[in-house]
N, C-alpha and C positions, 0 to 999 in steps of 0.2 A: 523409573521406567519411562522411556521415551515413547512418544507416539507421533505419527506423521501428520503433517498439516499441508494441504495442497497450496502451492505457491507458484506463480508464474513470473519469471524474470523477463522484463520487457524494457525496451528503450522508449521513452516518451520525449519527443523533441531532442534536446541536448542532454537529457538526464536519463539515468537508468534506475529502475526501481523494482521492488518486489511487490507484486499485486496479489491480494488475498480476497477471498469472499468473506464478508463479515461473519456469516454463519459457521465458517470453519475455524474461527478464532475463539479463544476463551471469552465468555460473556463478562466475567469479572475483569474490570478495567486494570487493576494492578497486575493480575495474572497475565492479561493480554500484553501489557507493556513489558513485563519481564520476558515474555516469549519473543516479542518483536526485537528487544534489545539483544537477546541471545542470537536470534536469526541474523541480525546485522553485524554481530561481533563487537558491539559497543559495551563498555566505554573504551576499549582499546583503540587508540588513535589510528592504528594500522588495520584494524578489523580483520586480522588474519584468521580468526576462528569463525568468521561469518560471511555473509553474502555482500556486505557493504564494501565499497571500493575505496574507503579511506579518504573520500573527498565528498563535499556536499552535493556535487552533481551525480554521484554514483552511489549514494547511500540514502535512498528514499523509499517510502512505502505508501501504497494506496490500499485502502480498505473499501471494498465495493459491495453494495447490496442493492436489492430492489428497493426503490423509494416508496415510502408510505404515502407521499403526496404527489402532486402532478407529474413529475418526471419519472421515467422508468428506472432510473439508476440514482443512487445516492453514494457519494464518495467522501472519504476522509483522507486527506493527504498528510503524511507525516514526514516532511522532508528534512528535518534538522536533527542530527545526531551529534551531540557534542561529546566531550570527554567525560561529562557527568552522566551517570546512569539514569537518564530520564527521557521520556517521550514527550514531544511537544506537538499537541494536536491543533494549535491555533493557526499556524501558517497554512498557505496552500501553494500549489505549484502547477502552473499552467503546462509545463512540460510533461509532468506525470499525468495530468488530466488528459493530455493528448493520447495517452495509451489506454485510457479507460474504455473507450468505445471498442477497440479491438479485443480487449480483455473481456468485456461484457458479451461480445459475440462468441468468443471461444468458450466461455463458461455458460453460454445459452441463457443469459439474462435478457438479451434482445436478439432479434434476427438481423442478419445483414440486410441492408436496404430499408430498415425500419426508420421512418422519418422522425421518430421521437429522439430527443437529445438527453444527454446526461445532465443531471441537475447541478453539477459543479462540486467543487470541494467545499466542505464545511469547515 
């Protein structure tokens, strides 16, 4: 049985990515990673069955949540999808980070004009 998970496709700088609220994703990391791989269409290099664009600049994910510490937003950027079925949470992506503010406004994590900033990619 499939269930829906809210996602917003946005361009951040020169990259395109799928933006998710952390609370909308499975809490179990292996289950989350399997879901993200399926959403992007990986490990198929063409990603024909997913939202990925078959290129590193068009196959990125941001997971956004309210921060537990100083900043109002916490972000994980998952920009590398290889031909192997794995999710890499270690890199970050400034382009995708550029879309986090607009995403946070749309998902009502912050208000437009709020002087606080995103805490960055982890």
